[in-house]
N, C-alpha and C positions, 0 to 999 in steps of 0.2 A: 875264443870268435866269441863275439856277445851278440846277443840278440835283442831284437828289439822290444819295446812292451808293443801285448796286444792291440791291435786297431780297433777304437771303440765300435766300430761297425759290428765287432762279433758280442757284443752285448746290448744290440737292438732285440727288441723283444719280437718276434717274428710275427705270434698271435696279434698284436696291437699295432705290427705296423702295417696292415692291409688297410687301402685305404677305407673303406666302408669302416672299420672296427676302430681304426683311430679315430675317424669324426665320431661315430657314437660315445666313444671312451672319452674324446672333448668335449662333447655336450653335455656329459653325463658328470664331468669334474667341475663344470660349471655350475653344480646345480646339486641341490640334496636329493631330489630325483625329478622324474620328467615321464609325464602321460607319453603312453604309446604313439599316439597322432602327433604332439606336441614334439618329440623327439624323430618321428618320420617327415613330419613337414620340414625341422631344421636342418637336417641333413638330407634330406631329395630324394629319398629312395623310396622304393614299393613295398608296401604292408610284408609281403612273401619274404624280401632279401633282409627288414629289420629284421622279421622273427628268425629266420635263420640266423643272423647275425648276433643276437642275444641270446641265443642258446649256444652259441658257440661260447660267448663269455663268460655266460653262466655257468656252463659246466668246466671253466678254467677257475671258478671261483672268484673271478671279478666283477661281477653283478651280483645284482637278486631282483627277482622279476615279483612283483606282487600282481593279484589277480584282486578286484573288489567288484562292488555294486553299486554305483550310483543310481539309487530307483532302480528302474528295471536295466536301466545300460549297463555291459559290463563296461569295465576302465582297468587297463593294466598299466602296472609304470615300471621304471624300471631305476636303481641305483647302484653307483659303485659301491663296493665291499672295501672293509679297509685292507686286503690283499689288491683289491684294484686299483685305489689309489695309490699305493704303494709301485703297483707296476708301472700307472700311468705316470706320478712323477719318474722313476729311475729311466722310463723309456724318453723323457723330454732332456734328462741330462743329459743319455749318452749322443740325442740329436745335437744337442749345443757342443759336447765335448767334439764331435765330427766338424762340426761348422767352424767350430773355433781352431782345431787344431790342424 
């Protein structure tokens, strides 16, 4: 009896596959970093949802959060880590494998 190769869907990164986290990763993959406000507006979600999802991705090691002040105003920005970029690239490749298969 021969076994067929594992379907590519088994390689999907469940952490990234969520629509909101997928959108966050996509936005950050196209930039060195993004300010919280710009990221929120780009993917059209609430501050609280973005904050929660950024924390999930940061805990996984996929992004870093930097907090600083510009004048007296706090600014928060996010950027992908090398592990985050690798996870994003692998996830996209898996989606291509599924679509092409």
